[in-house]
C-alpha positions as CSV (number, residue, x, y, z in Angstrom):
1,M,120.0,99.0,28.1
2,S,122.0,95.8,28.3
3,N,120.0,94.8,31.4
4,I,116.7,95.2,29.6
5,N,117.9,93.1,26.6
6,A,119.2,90.5,29.0
7,Q,115.8,90.1,30.6
8,F,114.3,89.3,27.2
9,I,117.1,87.0,26.1
10,T,117.5,85.0,29.3
11,P,114.5,82.8,30.1
12,P,113.1,82.9,33.6
13,S,114.5,80.3,35.9
14,E,112.3,77.6,37.5
15,E,112.4,79.4,40.8
16,E,111.0,82.5,39.3
17,V,107.8,80.8,38.0
18,V,104.9,82.4,39.8
19,Y,102.3,80.1,41.4
20,P,99.0,81.3,40.0
21,Y,96.7,80.2,42.8
22,R,96.3,81.3,46.4
23,R,98.1,78.8,48.7
24,V,95.2,77.5,50.7
25,W,97.2,75.8,53.5
26,I,98.9,79.0,54.4
27,S,95.6,80.9,54.7
28,L,94.0,78.1,56.6
29,I,96.8,77.8,59.2
30,I,96.9,81.6,59.7
31,E,93.2,81.7,60.3
32,A,93.2,78.7,62.6
33,G,96.2,80.2,64.5
34,L,94.7,83.6,65.0
35,L,91.4,82.0,66.0
36,F,93.3,80.0,68.6
37,V,95.1,83.0,69.9
38,I,92.1,85.3,70.2
39,C,89.8,82.6,71.8
40,F,92.6,81.6,74.2
41,A,93.1,85.2,75.2
42,F,89.4,85.4,76.2
43,L,89.6,82.1,78.0
44,F,92.8,83.0,79.9
45,S,91.8,86.6,80.8
46,S,88.5,85.3,82.3
47,A,90.6,84.0,85.2
48,F,91.7,87.6,86.1
49,V,89.1,90.0,84.5
50,T,85.4,89.9,85.0
51,I,83.3,91.1,82.1
52,P,79.9,92.5,83.0
53,E,76.9,90.4,82.0
54,T,75.5,93.2,80.0
55,L,78.5,92.8,77.6
56,W,78.2,89.0,77.2
57,L,75.9,89.0,74.3
58,P,77.8,91.6,72.1
59,V,81.1,90.0,72.9
60,G,79.6,86.6,72.0
61,V,78.3,87.9,68.7
62,L,81.8,89.4,67.9
63,L,83.4,86.1,68.7
64,S,80.9,84.2,66.5
65,L,81.6,86.5,63.6
66,M,85.3,86.5,64.1
67,P,86.0,83.3,62.0
68,L,84.1,84.9,59.1
69,G,86.2,88.1,59.4
70,L,89.4,86.1,59.4
71,W,88.3,84.2,56.4
72,V,87.4,87.4,54.5
73,V,90.9,88.9,55.2
74,F,93.2,85.9,54.8
75,S,91.3,83.8,52.3
76,W,88.8,85.8,50.2
77,G,91.0,88.9,50.3
78,R,94.2,87.1,49.3
79,E,92.2,85.2,46.7
80,R,91.3,88.4,44.9
81,L,95.1,89.2,44.6
82,A,95.9,85.8,43.0
83,I,96.7,85.6,39.3
84,E,94.0,83.0,38.8
85,P,91.5,83.5,41.7
86,R,89.0,80.8,42.7
87,K,85.4,81.8,41.8
88,R,82.2,81.4,43.8
89,L,83.8,81.1,47.2
90,F,81.5,83.7,48.7
91,P,78.4,82.0,47.4
92,V,79.6,78.8,49.1
93,V,79.9,80.6,52.4
94,V,76.4,82.2,52.0
95,L,74.6,79.0,50.9
96,S,76.3,77.0,53.7
97,A,75.1,79.5,56.2
98,L,71.6,79.3,54.8
99,A,71.7,75.5,54.9
100,A,72.8,75.6,58.6
101,N,70.1,78.1,59.5
102,A,67.3,76.4,57.6
103,V,68.1,72.7,58.0
104,G,71.2,72.0,60.1
105,Y,70.4,73.8,63.3
106,P,66.7,73.1,63.4
107,L,67.2,69.4,62.6
108,V,69.9,68.8,65.2
109,F,69.0,71.1,68.1
110,V,65.2,71.5,67.7
111,W,63.7,68.5,66.0
112,L,66.1,65.9,67.3
113,D,66.9,68.0,70.4
114,V,70.4,66.4,70.7
115,D,71.1,68.1,74.1
116,S,68.3,66.2,75.7
117,W,69.6,62.9,74.5
118,V,73.0,63.0,76.3
119,T,71.9,63.1,79.9
120,G,72.7,59.9,81.6
121,R,74.1,58.2,78.5
122,D,77.2,56.1,78.4
123,L,80.2,56.7,76.1
124,I,78.9,54.5,73.2
125,D,75.5,56.2,73.1
126,L,77.2,59.6,73.2
127,L,79.6,58.6,70.3
128,V,76.7,57.4,68.2
129,V,74.5,60.4,68.8
130,Y,77.2,63.0,68.2
131,T,78.6,61.2,65.2
132,L,75.2,61.2,63.5
133,A,73.9,64.6,64.7
134,M,77.1,66.7,64.9
135,G,79.0,64.8,62.2
136,V,76.9,63.2,59.4
137,I,74.2,65.9,59.1
138,P,76.5,69.0,58.9
139,E,79.1,67.3,56.7
140,T,76.5,66.0,54.3
141,L,74.9,69.5,54.0
142,K,78.3,71.1,53.4
143,Y,79.2,68.5,50.8
144,V,76.0,69.1,48.9
145,V,76.6,72.9,48.9
146,V,80.1,72.5,47.5
147,R,79.0,70.1,44.9
148,Y,76.1,72.3,43.8
149,V,77.9,75.6,43.8
150,A,81.6,74.9,42.8
151,W,81.4,71.6,40.9
152,T,82.9,71.0,38.4
153,G,84.3,74.0,36.5
154,N,85.9,75.5,39.6
155,F,87.9,72.4,40.5
156,R,91.2,72.7,38.7
157,N,93.5,71.0,41.3
158,R,93.3,69.2,44.6
159,Y,93.8,72.4,46.6
160,D,90.7,73.9,45.2
161,A,88.7,71.3,47.1
162,I,90.3,72.6,50.4
163,A,89.5,76.2,49.5
164,Y,85.8,75.5,48.9
165,G,85.5,73.1,51.8
166,A,86.9,75.6,54.2
167,A,84.6,78.3,52.9
168,S,81.6,76.0,53.5
169,A,82.9,75.2,57.0
170,I,83.1,78.9,57.9
171,G,79.6,79.7,56.7
172,Y,78.1,76.8,58.5
173,A,80.0,77.4,61.8
174,V,79.2,81.1,62.0
175,V,75.5,80.3,62.0
176,L,75.8,77.6,64.7
177,N,77.9,79.9,66.8
178,L,75.4,82.8,66.5
179,W,72.5,80.5,67.4
180,Y,74.3,79.3,70.5
181,V,75.2,82.8,71.6
182,F,71.7,84.2,71.2
183,D,70.2,81.1,72.8
184,A,72.4,80.7,75.9
185,T,74.1,84.1,76.3
186,P,77.2,82.5,77.7
187,S,80.1,84.3,79.3
188,P,82.9,85.3,76.9
189,D,85.3,82.5,78.0
190,I,82.6,79.8,77.4
191,A,81.7,81.4,74.1
192,A,85.3,81.4,73.0
193,V,85.7,77.7,73.7
194,R,82.4,77.0,71.8
195,V,83.4,79.2,68.8
196,A,86.8,77.6,68.6
197,G,85.4,74.1,68.9
198,L,82.7,74.4,66.3
199,T,84.8,76.4,63.8
200,L,88.0,74.3,64.0
201,S,86.2,71.0,63.9
202,G,84.4,72.2,60.8
203,L,87.7,73.3,59.2
204,F,89.6,70.1,59.8
205,N,86.6,68.0,58.7
206,S,86.5,70.0,55.5
207,T,90.1,69.0,54.7
208,I,89.3,65.3,55.1
209,I,86.3,65.5,52.7
210,A,88.3,67.8,50.4
211,Y,90.7,64.9,49.7
212,G,87.8,62.9,48.4
213,L,86.4,65.7,46.3
214,G,89.8,66.3,44.7
215,A,90.2,62.6,44.0
216,I,86.8,62.2,42.2
217,R,87.4,65.3,40.2
218,L,90.9,64.4,39.0
219,E,91.0,60.6,39.3
220,K,88.7,57.6,39.2
221,P,88.6,56.4,42.8
222,S,86.3,53.9,44.4
223,P,82.7,55.1,44.7
224,L,83.0,54.4,48.4
225,L,85.8,57.0,48.9
226,V,83.7,60.1,49.5
227,P,81.0,58.3,51.7
228,G,83.9,56.8,53.6
229,L,85.6,60.1,54.2
230,V,82.3,61.8,55.2
231,S,81.9,58.9,57.7
232,L,85.5,59.3,59.0
233,A,85.0,63.1,59.4
234,S,81.7,62.5,61.2
235,L,83.3,59.9,63.5
236,V,86.2,62.3,64.4
237,T,83.6,64.9,65.3
238,G,81.7,62.3,67.4
239,L,84.8,61.4,69.2
240,L,85.7,65.0,69.9
241,Y,82.2,65.8,71.3
242,T,82.2,62.6,73.3
243,L,85.5,63.4,74.9
244,R,84.5,67.0,75.6
245,I,81.2,65.9,77.2
246,N,83.2,64.2,79.9
247,L,85.2,67.4,80.5
248,A,82.3,69.8,80.5
249,N,78.5,69.5,80.1
250,T,76.9,69.4,76.7
251,R,76.2,73.1,76.1
252,L,79.1,74.5,78.2
253,T,76.8,76.2,80.6
254,L,77.8,78.7,83.2
255,S,78.9,76.1,85.8
256,V,81.9,74.9,83.8
257,S,85.1,75.6,85.6
258,F,88.2,77.2,84.1
259,P,90.4,74.0,84.2
260,R,87.7,72.0,82.4
261,L,87.3,74.7,79.8
262,L,91.1,74.8,79.3
263,I,91.3,71.0,78.9
264,S,88.4,71.1,76.5
265,F,90.0,73.9,74.5
266,A,93.4,72.1,74.4
267,L,91.7,68.9,73.1
268,V,90.3,70.8,70.1
269,I,93.6,72.4,69.4
270,L,95.6,69.2,69.5
271,L,93.1,67.4,67.3
272,T,93.1,70.3,64.8
273,G,96.9,70.3,64.7
274,A,97.1,66.5,64.2
275,I,94.5,66.4,61.4
276,F,96.0,69.5,59.6
277,S,99.4,67.9,59.8
278,A,98.2,64.5,58.5
279,M,96.2,66.1,55.6
280,I,99.0,68.4,54.6
281,F,101.3,65.4,54.3
282,L,98.7,63.4,52.4
283,F,97.9,66.2,49.9
284,N,101.6,67.0,49.3
285,T,102.5,63.3,48.9
286,V,99.7,62.7,46.3
287,E,100.5,65.9,44.5
288,R,104.2,64.8,44.2
289,E,103.2,61.4,42.9
290,T,100.9,63.0,40.3
291,L,103.6,65.3,39.1
292,T,106.1,62.4,38.9
293,A,103.7,60.3,36.9
294,E,103.0,63.2,34.5
295,E,106.8,63.7,34.0
296,D,107.2,60.0,33.3
297,I,104.5,60.1,30.6
298,L,106.2,63.1,29.0
């Protein structure tokens, strides 16, 4: 009886305060890490095990859907367990997928036919083409979806922007991955590298743009901040694809050797880790400064 009374009399310590939201960085790192492990397993095993061509398409489809499955388990599933869950995450995924299917993929790979542009081009031409086609167009579409679906009532803190940006990136990447698999029917190792590259580049770009979304929701930044961050994310994508094109061909066709695939895969992982680390540091630093300023006011 005394223990029960003590619980009511003694106020909870600061350490016992429950954080009401899902911690998005943990979910994002788990998803990216598992995606890396699974895709690397397919890439590494290809050097020792030959998968029959009849299984290439179903394996490729499973790999393409894997990022969505990981997001459902570690982001959407954990979100439903939070005290104050974020709303409209799944609509962001769906509308981003529809935008990719109706506008993004046809515009980049059919109307502009990016793959036909890169043959015989120098590095500057490749950088410009990939920055515009694989960077500006997808990132602009995803930004519009997040602003339309989640803005403004669902943005309560800076980390909400990461959650919605990652959801948009997953929906968009799944469609591009499926289109590639059905169009090219690549071997599982090549499909794994492609899925990892498209998905992870979309995720780390979403964290860059999320910083701008959080800033314009909670502060009064320069009107050039978001366009500048979209441009930065697009340039990073352009650099990634330009470097990869010198390690393997544009569409990662069946002639790509294992060492080249491994180097291309490692490049994506290193860039993802570097950007995630930088954005975690930036978000945490700004959040601490905001809390300090609020305490000074009080």
